[in-house]
N, C-alpha and C positions, 0 to 999 in steps of 0.2 A: 405534602404536594410539591411538583418539582414546574420549572417554569420551561419551557421550547425558546426557542431561538427568538422569537418575537415577542417572548413575553407573557405569552398567554398562559395561564394556569390550567394544570393538570389535574384533572379529577379521579382519572384512571388512567392504567397503563397502556401508553399507546401500542396500537395495532406494528405487528412486525409481519415483511411478507412471507411468503410460505417458504419462497427460495430468493435467498437474498446475497446473488452476483458479488455485490461489492463487499459484502460482510469482513472476508477474511485478509483478503488484501488491501481494504485500505485500511484494516487497525494494522495490517504490518508496515503498511507507506508513510502512518501517522506517526508510528513509534520510529522509523527512519528518522524522517525529515526530523524530529522532534530532536533525537542524538546526534545528529550530525551539526545542525545549529548548535545546539548546548556545545556540544565539543568546539567550533569555530568561536563561541564566547567565553570559554575558559582555558583554552590554550597559552601556553606560552609562545610570545611573537618569538623569542629569542632560539626555540625549538624546532631549528633546520629538517630534522628527521620526522617531528609530528606536525609541522606544517606538509610537508610530501606527505606524509600518510593520510590528514587531511584533502588534502587535492586525491587522492585514492578517494574515500571517500564520498568526497562528491559527486567525483564521477560513477560510484557503484550507486549512488541514489538515482541518479539522472537516467542513469542505463534501466533500471527498476520503474522508473515510472512512463517513458521513452516505450518500453516492453506493454506495459500496462495498457497505455493510452490506444497502443496499435492491436492488442487485442479486442478492445472494444470496438475499435473504429472497423473493424472488421468481422465481428461478430453481432455486436449491439446497435450498432449505429444503421446499419440498413434496415434492422427492423423498426428501428424509432423513427426514419424515414417516410416509412411506410404507415405505421401506426398513429405514431404523433411526431409530425413533420416538425411542428412549433418547438418539441425539445428536443428536436435532433439538431435545430438551429441553435441552440443555447448551449447543447454540449460541444459541437462544432466550433463554435464560435470563442467557446472556452479553451479546447485544446489548441485552437490559432493562435491565441495569445496567453498562453503558459510555455507552449514549447520553445519558443526563440529564446526566454528567460532562462530555460535552461542549459542552452546554449550557453547565455553567458555566464554563469553560477559557475560550469565546468573553467570556462576560459578564464574569468577571475580568480578562482582554486588554484590555476596553473600558477598565474601570476603570484601570488600568494607563496605557492610551492617555492616558486626560483628569488624572488626579493627577499636578499637578507638586512642589516643592518637597520637604522634608526626607521627605515620606510616600513616592517614589515607588520611592524605595532599599525600604522594605517592603512594599509590593504586589511590584512587580517580583519581588521572592524569594519572596513568595507563588505567584508565576504559574508562577516554574521550577519549586519546588517540586511545585505540582501538575502541571505537564507530566510532572516525571521520572517521577511516581506513577503517573500514566494511564499511561506508554509502557510501566512496565514487566508493568501489567495486563493493556492489549495485547496486550504480546508473548506473556504467555502465553496468551492467546484466539488467537491467530496458529497456536502451536506446536497447540493442540490442533485448530483446521482442518487442520493439513501434517502430523501426524504419526498423527491418530486420523481424524478424516473423510474424510479424502483418498482414504487406503488403503481405507477403508468401504466409501466410495461405489465407489470402481473394482473392489472386489468384489463389489459388490451388483447394477452394473446395467454394466459391463463397459466397457474403452478408448473404444469405439465413442459409448456412452450420452452419457457423460463429454464428449467431445469437442463430442458435439450439444449439450449444457449449456453447454458454455465459446462455441460461434458464438452461444446465443441471447441470452448478456450480449451479445458483441459489438454483437451489431447491435442490441440496446437503446441502448446507446450514442450519443449526438448528437455529431459531431463535433466542436463545441466542448468539449464534454468530455474525448473521446478524446483532443483535442491537448494539455489541461492534464494527462491520465495520464499521457501517455509522456513529458511533458516532467519528469516525477517519475519514471516507471521507467525511462527509457532510461539512467541515469547511474549506479543502481543495480546492474542486471544485468552477466553477464558477456558477455564474445564469445557465446557458444555461446546463452545465453538473447537475445540480439539478433538473432542470425542469425535462429533460429529463429522468432521472432515475426515481423521485418521480411519476413523468406523467403517465410511463410505470406501475407502482407498482401501482397508483390508479384505473387506466383499470384494470388490472389484479388482484388482490388481494382482499379479501374480506372489506369490510366496516369498519370492525372493527380491520383487520391486517392494512388497511391504515391508521387508526385513531392514532395506535399505533406511527406506522412510523412519523404521524405528529407531533406527539407529541415530539419523540425523537427528530426531526427534531428543534422545537422548543425551544429543552433542550439545544441544541449544535451548533445553529446560534445566533450574535448577532441581536437583535432587527430588524434594520433596514436590513439587509438578509433576515430573515425571513419573516419580510412583503414585501419583493421584492419577494420572491418566491412563496408566498400567491396570490400575483395579476398575477402573470404569469400564476401560473395552476389555478387561477379563482377562487378561495377558500375565 
C-alpha cells in the first residue's frame, strides 16, 4: 500500500490523466532544482570558478522556470479562468509569489560568484538555504497543478482539448529552448515517458528534426537508457 500526501492509504493504483501536460516538464524541473540545490550544498566555497558556474546554473534554472510559467500563463491559464476560475486564482497567486523569489535567487547567486575570502562560505550557505526553501515551495505548487488542476482541466474540457493545449505549448517553443528543455527532461523521465514523447515527435516532426532530437537524447542519456529507448522505438 502507498500513502498520499495527506496520509490516506491507497488500496489501488491512482488514476492518471489521459493527457498530462505537466508530466514530463515537471519531472525535468524537479531534477534540475534538486541538482542545483545539491550543488550549492556541496560546492567548495574556495572554488571561485565553481561558484561562477553555480551562478550560471542558477540563472539557467530560473530561465527554465520563467519560460515554463509563461507557457502556462499563455495557454492554460485563460482556459482555467473560464472553466475553473477558483483554480485560476490559486495558480495566479502561486506564480505571483514565486516569481520575485526567482529574481532573488539569481541576484544572490551573482553575489556568491563575486564574493571571495572568508565571506564566501556564508554567502554560499545562504544561497543553499534559499534554494532549498524555494524548491520545497515550488514542489507544493507543482503538486497543486498535477493533482488538482490537471484532473479538473481534463474533466472540464476533455482529453482531446487538453491534447490541443499541449500541442499549442509545444508549437510555441523555439528550437533552442526546446533543446534545452529536453536536455533537462529526458534524464528525469522513465522509459515509458521517453518513448511516448519521442514516439510522438517521430510521427509528427520532419525526419531531420527527429534526427536532431535523437542525437540530443544520445548525448544526455546513459548508454543503457539510450539503447532501451531505441529498442522501444524500434530504431
